[in-house]
N, C-alpha and C positions, 0 to 999 in steps of 0.2 A: 978860883974860878972867875973867869973874867967874862962879863956879859957885854956884848956889843949892843949898845943902845940903838944904834941906827938900824941894825938888822932886826932887833926886837920890835921897834916901832914899824918897820916895813912889814914884818910878818903880821903884826896886829892889824895894820891897815889892810893888808891883803886878806886876812881872815875876815875882817868886817865887810870888805867888798864882796868876798865870796859868800858870806852869810846873807848880805843884802840881795845878791843875785839869786842865791838859793831860795831866799824868802820870797822873792818876787816870782821867780820862774818855776821853782820846784815845790817849796813848802806850801805856797798858796794853793796851787792846783791840787797838790797831794792832800792837803788838809780839807780842801773843798770836796774832793772825791770821797774822802773818808767821812766827812759830814753828811754828804748825800747818801753814802752807803749806810751810815748810822740811822739816818732818817728813814731810808727804805726799809731797813730791818725793823725799826720801831713801828712803821706803818704796817708791815706784814704781821708783826706780833699783835698789834691792835686789831687788824682785820681778822686774824685767826681767832682771837679772843671773842670778837663780835660774832663770827660764824659759829663758834662753839656755843655761845649763849643763845643764838637763834636756833641752833640745832636742838639744844636742850629744851627751849621753849616749844619748838615744833613737836618734839617727842612728847612733851607733857600734854600738849593740845591733842595729839593723836591718842594718847592714853585716855584722856578724858572723853574724847569722841567715841572711842571703843567701849569705854565703860558706859557711856550714855546709850550707845546702840544696844549693848547687852541688856541694860535696864529696860529699854523700850521693847526689846524682843521678849523679855520675861513678862512685861506688862501685857503685851499682845497675847502671849500664851495663856496667862491667867484670865484675861478677858474672854478668850475663846473658850476656856474651860467653863467659866461661869455662864457664858451664853449657851454652850451646849447642854450644861446641866439644866438651865432654865427651860430650854426648848424640850429636853427630854421630859421634864416635869409637866410641861404644858401638853405634850403629846400623850403622856400617861393619863393626865386629867381628862383630856378630850376623849380618849378611848373609854375611860370609866363612865363618863357622861353618856357616850353613845351606847355602851353596854347596858347602862341603867335604862336609857330610853327604849332600847330594843326589848329589854326584859319587861318593862312596864307595858309596852305595846302588846307583847305576847300574852301577858297576864290579862289585859283587857280583851284581847281576841278570844282567849280561852273562856273568860267569864261570859262573853257574848254568845259563844257557841254553846256553852253549858246552859245558859238561859233559854236559847232557842231549842235545845234538846229537851229541856224540862217542859217548855211550853208545848212542844210537839207531843211529848209523852202524855201530858195532861189532856191534850186534845184527843189523843187516841183513847186514853182511858175513859174520858167522858163519852166519846162516841161508842166505845164498847159497853159502857155502863147503860147507855140508852138502848143499844142494840140488845143487850142481855135483858133489860127490863121489858122491852117490847116482845122479845121471844118468850119471856116468862108469862107475860100477860096473854100472848096468843095461845100458847099451849095450855095454859092453866094446868101446869103439871104439879106433881106433888113435890114435897120437900126434898126427897132423895134425888129426884131428877133435876131439881133446881141446883143442888150442890154439884152434881156432875157437870151440868151446863156451865156454872161459874168456873169450875176448875178447868174445863175445856177452853173457855175463852181466856182465862188467865194464862194458860199455857201458850195460847196463840199470841197474846200480848208479849209474853216473855220471849217468844221466838222472834218477833218483829223487831225487837230492840237490837 
């Protein structure tokens, strides 16, 4: 095998010139575009990762807000139950006090009316006693007539009550 050195060197020089031209006009822009594409993909991946983290954080915040809202609703319901129980107890206590007051007033009224009736009865009995005594004295009747007269006036007093 015989190698022609001049052709070999010419081919090497042509290859080097072609390589330099490709480097300047093809590889440079091609590698630049590939680097831009790599950077764009890297940025999109980072952006997607940040969006995912923000979404997870937002979801967690929403879960906490929902849990807080549920807790507040539960607290409001419990407070309403306690308030209604307290108000019911106050209403029952007030009704009992009112019932006791009405009962005591009725008892006082009954006692007053009873005292008035007893006083009126005593007054009538006194008046009847005086009337009987005066009749007895006027008639000067005997003992049997006196008993009949007392019974008669006692019947009258019994009938007036």
